[in-house]
ZATI-246352 format. One line per field, with one value per residue (C-alpha): residue in one letter; x, y, z. Coordinates in nm, 4 decimals. Layout:
<kolnus>
type c(A | ...)
xx c(X | ...)
yy c(Y | ...)
zz c(Z | ...)
</kolnus>
This chain:
<kolnus>
type c(X | X | X | X | X | X | X | X | X | X | X | X | X | X | X | X | X | X | X | X | X | X | X | X | X | X | X | X | X | X | X | X | X | X | X | X | X | X | X | X | X | X | X | X | X | X | X | X | X | X | X | X | X | X | X | X | X | X | X | X | X | X | X | X | X | X | X | X | X | X | X | X | X | X | X | X | X | X | X | X | X | X | X | X | X | X | X | X | X | X | X | X | X | X | X | X | X | X | X | X | X | X | X | X | X | X | X | X | X | X | X | X | X | X | X | X | X | X | X | X | X | X | X | X | X | X | X | X | X | X | X | X | X | X | X | X | X | X | X | X | X | X | X | X | X | X | X | X | X | X | X | X | X | X | X | X | X | X | X | X | X | X | X | X | X | X | X | X | X | X | X | X | X | X | X | X | X | X | X | X | X | X | X | X | X | X | X | X | X | X | X | X | X | X | X | X | X | X | X | X | X | X | X | X | X | X | X | X | X | X | X | X | X | X | X | X | X | X | X | X | X | X | X | X | X | X | X | X | X | X | X | X | X | X | X | X | X | X | X | X | X | X | X | X | X | X | X | X | X | X | X | X | X | X | X | X)
xx c(1.8032 | 1.5427 | 1.8176 | 1.9864 | 1.6326 | 1.5874 | 1.9500 | 1.8910 | 1.5799 | 1.6356 | 1.9012 | 1.7709 | 1.4002 | 1.5631 | 1.7676 | 1.4315 | 1.2962 | 1.5998 | 1.6138 | 1.2259 | 1.3482 | 1.6604 | 1.4111 | 1.2150 | 1.4093 | 1.6024 | 1.2686 | 1.1707 | 1.4934 | 1.4011 | 1.0604 | 1.2088 | 1.4651 | 1.2420 | 1.0273 | 1.2204 | 1.3831 | 1.0407 | 0.9640 | 1.2010 | 1.1838 | 0.8236 | 0.9483 | 0.9809 | 0.6351 | 0.4465 | 0.7573 | 0.7498 | 0.3467 | 0.4270 | 0.7285 | 0.4768 | 0.2209 | 0.4836 | 0.6023 | 0.2713 | 0.1763 | 0.5319 | 0.4355 | 0.0972 | 0.2247 | 0.5277 | 0.4101 | 0.1023 | 0.3989 | 0.6305 | 0.3346 | 0.2963 | 0.6382 | 0.6565 | 0.2966 | 0.5081 | 0.8354 | 0.6308 | 0.4610 | 0.7680 | 0.9074 | 0.6721 | 0.4970 | 0.6882 | 1.0016 | 1.2063 | 0.9636 | 1.1621 | 1.4554 | 1.3400 | 1.0705 | 1.3615 | 1.5183 | 1.5812 | 1.3771 | 0.9762 | 0.7477 | 0.6837 | 1.0525 | 1.0043 | 0.6899 | 0.7669 | 1.0768 | 0.9208 | 0.6442 | 0.8478 | 1.1306 | 0.7556 | 0.6382 | 0.9881 | 0.9876 | 0.6500 | 0.7520 | 1.0666 | 0.7884 | 0.6225 | 0.8769 | 1.0273 | 0.7165 | 0.7008 | 1.0520 | 0.9683 | 0.6682 | 0.8802 | 1.1990 | 1.0173 | 0.7743 | 0.7801 | 0.6411 | 0.5647 | 0.6696 | 0.3767 | 0.1819 | 0.4633 | 0.4249 | 0.0494 | 0.0833 | 0.3646 | 0.1004 | -0.1784 | -0.0519 | 0.0858 | -0.2765 | -0.3202 | -0.2967 | 0.0243 | -0.1624 | -0.4294 | -0.0933 | 0.0648 | -0.2335 | -0.3542 | 0.0476 | 0.0239 | -0.2975 | -0.1684 | 0.1136 | -0.1055 | -0.3232 | -0.0421 | 0.0388 | -0.3012 | -0.3134 | 0.0483 | -0.1041 | -0.4697 | -0.2749 | -0.0386 | -0.3422 | -0.5471 | -0.2088 | -0.1650 | -0.4762 | -0.4680 | -0.2084 | -0.3460 | -0.5822 | -0.4154 | -0.5569 | -0.3340 | -0.3575 | -0.7853 | -0.8439 | -0.5502 | -0.8305 | -1.1334 | -0.9912 | -0.8351 | -1.2111 | -1.3370 | -1.0998 | -1.2104 | -1.5553 | -1.4898 | -1.2152 | -1.5618 | -1.8300 | -1.6092 | -1.4899 | -1.8194 | -1.9887 | -1.6337 | -1.6701 | -2.0421 | -1.9886 | -1.9362 | -2.2881 | -2.4150 | -2.2640 | -2.2951 | -2.6294 | -2.4221 | -2.1361 | -2.2570 | -2.1938 | -1.7904 | -1.7939 | -1.9856 | -1.6911 | -1.9301 | -1.9538 | -1.6760 | -1.3870 | -1.0679 | -1.0545 | -1.3062 | -1.1754 | -0.8367 | -1.0219 | -1.2531 | -0.8333 | -0.7351 | -1.0361 | -1.0427 | -0.5919 | -0.6857 | -0.9321 | -0.6372 | -0.4105 | -0.6708 | -0.7010 | -0.3075 | -0.2205 | -0.5153 | -0.3955 | -0.0758 | -0.1598 | -0.4129 | -0.0952 | 0.2021 | 0.0270 | -0.1865 | 0.1632 | 0.2508 | 0.0481 | 0.0095 | 0.2159 | 0.1279 | 0.4544 | 0.4549)
yy c(13.2703 | 13.0090 | 12.8017 | 12.9428 | 13.0302 | 12.6176 | 12.5671 | 12.8840 | 12.7096 | 12.4130 | 12.4159 | 12.6474 | 12.4821 | 12.0912 | 12.2431 | 12.3127 | 11.8982 | 11.7053 | 11.6395 | 11.5518 | 11.3010 | 11.1780 | 11.1685 | 10.9268 | 10.6970 | 10.6611 | 10.6265 | 10.3111 | 10.1947 | 10.2252 | 10.0768 | 9.7239 | 9.7021 | 9.7404 | 9.5038 | 9.2617 | 9.2574 | 9.3350 | 8.9812 | 8.8557 | 9.0909 | 9.0957 | 9.4037 | 9.6184 | 9.5142 | 9.8543 | 10.0895 | 9.9313 | 9.9331 | 10.3497 | 10.3579 | 10.1209 | 10.3933 | 10.7196 | 10.4995 | 10.5632 | 10.9175 | 10.9789 | 10.8100 | 10.9488 | 11.2652 | 11.3502 | 11.4694 | 11.6349 | 11.8760 | 11.9048 | 12.0303 | 12.2990 | 12.3900 | 12.4462 | 12.6584 | 12.8273 | 12.9327 | 13.0196 | 13.2510 | 13.3569 | 13.3854 | 13.6558 | 13.7541 | 13.8250 | 14.0302 | 13.8217 | 13.9720 | 14.3295 | 14.1388 | 13.8354 | 14.0854 | 14.2785 | 14.0522 | 14.1161 | 13.8081 | 13.7718 | 13.6730 | 13.3709 | 13.2471 | 13.2966 | 13.0901 | 12.8697 | 12.7585 | 12.6660 | 12.5434 | 12.2591 | 12.2595 | 12.1942 | 11.9147 | 11.7559 | 11.7510 | 11.6707 | 11.3309 | 11.2973 | 11.2925 | 11.0086 | 10.8119 | 10.8554 | 10.7084 | 10.4226 | 10.3986 | 10.4489 | 10.1883 | 9.8918 | 9.9675 | 10.0028 | 9.6891 | 9.4126 | 9.3204 | 8.9455 | 8.8657 | 8.7425 | 9.0491 | 9.2808 | 8.9149 | 9.0388 | 9.3676 | 9.3807 | 9.0922 | 9.3013 | 9.5396 | 9.3504 | 9.3188 | 9.6880 | 9.8324 | 10.0357 | 10.3722 | 10.3194 | 10.3235 | 10.6099 | 10.7987 | 10.8346 | 10.8884 | 11.1922 | 11.2743 | 11.2343 | 11.4529 | 11.7397 | 11.6832 | 11.8044 | 12.0908 | 12.1663 | 12.1774 | 12.4651 | 12.6724 | 12.7295 | 12.8179 | 13.0156 | 13.2019 | 13.2413 | 13.3479 | 13.5755 | 13.7238 | 13.7468 | 13.9776 | 14.2319 | 14.3413 | 14.4291 | 14.0492 | 13.8655 | 13.4926 | 13.5185 | 13.6888 | 13.3903 | 13.1583 | 13.2685 | 13.2847 | 12.9083 | 12.8311 | 13.0623 | 12.9129 | 12.5202 | 12.5321 | 12.7460 | 12.4632 | 12.1874 | 12.3732 | 12.4754 | 12.0664 | 11.8653 | 12.1709 | 12.0156 | 11.7161 | 11.6860 | 11.8437 | 11.5335 | 11.4158 | 11.6458 | 11.4531 | 11.0667 | 10.9173 | 10.6821 | 10.8622 | 10.7806 | 10.4672 | 10.4767 | 10.5514 | 10.1425 | 9.9801 | 9.6647 | 9.8222 | 10.0452 | 9.9729 | 10.0746 | 10.3006 | 10.4181 | 10.4741 | 10.6319 | 10.8671 | 11.0389 | 11.0198 | 11.1635 | 11.4809 | 11.5218 | 11.6067 | 11.8071 | 12.0086 | 12.0412 | 12.1863 | 12.3957 | 12.4997 | 12.5048 | 12.7217 | 12.9556 | 12.9466 | 12.9590 | 13.2939 | 13.4229 | 13.4264 | 13.5567 | 13.7936 | 13.8842 | 13.9584 | 14.1588 | 14.4280 | 14.5200 | 14.3728 | 14.4538 | 14.3207 | 14.3339)
zz c(-5.7837 | -5.6644 | -5.5801 | -5.4297 | -5.2222 | -5.1853 | -4.9980 | -4.7366 | -4.7294 | -4.7113 | -4.3639 | -4.1372 | -4.1898 | -4.1564 | -3.8627 | -3.6571 | -3.7877 | -3.8430 | -3.4927 | -3.4191 | -3.6379 | -3.5106 | -3.1435 | -3.3131 | -3.4600 | -3.1295 | -2.9443 | -3.2239 | -3.1152 | -2.7378 | -2.7895 | -3.0286 | -2.7392 | -2.3838 | -2.5465 | -2.6322 | -2.2841 | -2.1173 | -2.2281 | -1.9880 | -1.7097 | -1.6292 | -1.4338 | -1.6989 | -1.8989 | -1.7295 | -1.8697 | -2.1656 | -2.2894 | -2.1320 | -2.4247 | -2.7294 | -2.6540 | -2.6861 | -2.9622 | -3.0941 | -3.0595 | -3.2713 | -3.5076 | -3.5665 | -3.4538 | -3.6483 | -3.9323 | -3.7598 | -3.5694 | -3.8860 | -4.1067 | -3.8165 | -3.7606 | -4.1645 | -4.1097 | -3.8784 | -4.0276 | -4.3936 | -4.1197 | -3.9560 | -4.2263 | -4.4643 | -4.2551 | -3.8837 | -3.8405 | -4.0282 | -4.2959 | -4.3287 | -4.4786 | -4.6894 | -4.9045 | -4.9798 | -5.1553 | -5.5164 | -5.6084 | -5.6967 | -5.4459 | -5.7022 | -5.6090 | -5.2506 | -5.1643 | -5.4638 | -5.2629 | -4.9337 | -5.0797 | -5.1974 | -4.9073 | -4.6960 | -4.9537 | -4.9066 | -4.5815 | -4.5464 | -4.7819 | -4.5338 | -4.2040 | -4.3391 | -4.4595 | -4.0893 | -3.9793 | -4.1158 | -4.0482 | -3.7358 | -3.7198 | -3.8803 | -3.6886 | -3.3430 | -3.3584 | -3.4909 | -3.8543 | -3.9100 | -4.2421 | -4.3343 | -4.3171 | -4.5694 | -4.8034 | -4.8097 | -4.8970 | -5.1686 | -5.2729 | -5.2989 | -5.4452 | -5.7159 | -5.8743 | -5.8472 | -6.1531 | -6.1994 | -6.3914 | -6.1192 | -5.8057 | -6.0412 | -6.0620 | -5.6511 | -5.5726 | -5.7935 | -5.6197 | -5.2813 | -5.3863 | -5.5174 | -5.1702 | -4.9653 | -5.2505 | -5.2273 | -4.8177 | -4.8025 | -5.0554 | -4.8897 | -4.5612 | -4.7605 | -4.9102 | -4.6191 | -4.4356 | -4.7759 | -4.6771 | -4.2700 | -4.2651 | -4.4003 | -4.0798 | -3.8063 | -3.6125 | -3.8570 | -3.7098 | -3.6454 | -4.0253 | -4.1687 | -3.9065 | -4.1452 | -4.4673 | -4.4199 | -4.3540 | -4.6010 | -4.9235 | -4.7314 | -4.8313 | -5.1788 | -5.2651 | -5.1564 | -5.3158 | -5.6237 | -5.6411 | -5.6014 | -5.8829 | -6.0743 | -6.0270 | -6.0704 | -6.4962 | -6.6899 | -6.5545 | -6.7939 | -7.0500 | -6.9646 | -6.7926 | -6.6372 | -6.4627 | -6.1753 | -6.2223 | -6.2253 | -5.8129 | -5.7912 | -5.6941 | -5.8744 | -6.2423 | -6.2518 | -6.4772 | -6.4521 | -6.7283 | -6.6356 | -6.2719 | -6.3950 | -6.6118 | -6.3475 | -6.1088 | -6.4180 | -6.4170 | -6.0211 | -6.1144 | -6.3334 | -6.1308 | -5.8413 | -6.0424 | -6.1306 | -5.7543 | -5.7129 | -5.9597 | -5.8620 | -5.5140 | -5.5886 | -5.7756 | -5.5083 | -5.2430 | -5.4590 | -5.6371 | -5.2727 | -5.0612 | -5.3836 | -5.3894 | -4.9803 | -4.7106 | -4.3046 | -4.1176 | -3.7464)
</kolnus>
């Protein structure tokens, strides 16, 4: 059933988001072409500048807009009118939430890739800059890069689940949106406080713990160990928010 849910969710979400990706890529091509022409035709300098500014705004805004659309998709499909159909499906709430989480993460990474692609397509990036970036990456510890990448993925998953949990809790009240925002603020602050407390626990067993945060004295092994520990904390929060979301949706529904 999860496979069917994923297929349907990808289909519906893609219809909303892929056109935005396409427009972004078309805009980047237009920016590159007009910028090239403007070098020889001075009258096009102002339009070229405006398109460049708009392209930069698109690069910055694309992941944000994608994130917002995916959150609204979760809200409308589970809490609004669509929820009557969604919650009658012969499938566990955990599968529904998981399908939306997987699709949302995949589309968010696509949005980031499209944003990066828009930069390379719409603007002239010197080969020297690209070479410097690759040379810098070669010097970075492989395990460190892997842990950073996993941590970023974990952060994205956790942010989605924090909002999912906020919406699930907020829908129990009459003013769903306001209460969802309130729950979101509360959960975020609880998350920050508990994360800080968990990160300070190793200090009880190591007097030199804070030296890890000093770039000049910390070894790569210490940094990687800290990243693994932080990742473990993130996994605990992810599981907690996932359970909170699914259990709340199972126990009480207040659909529009």
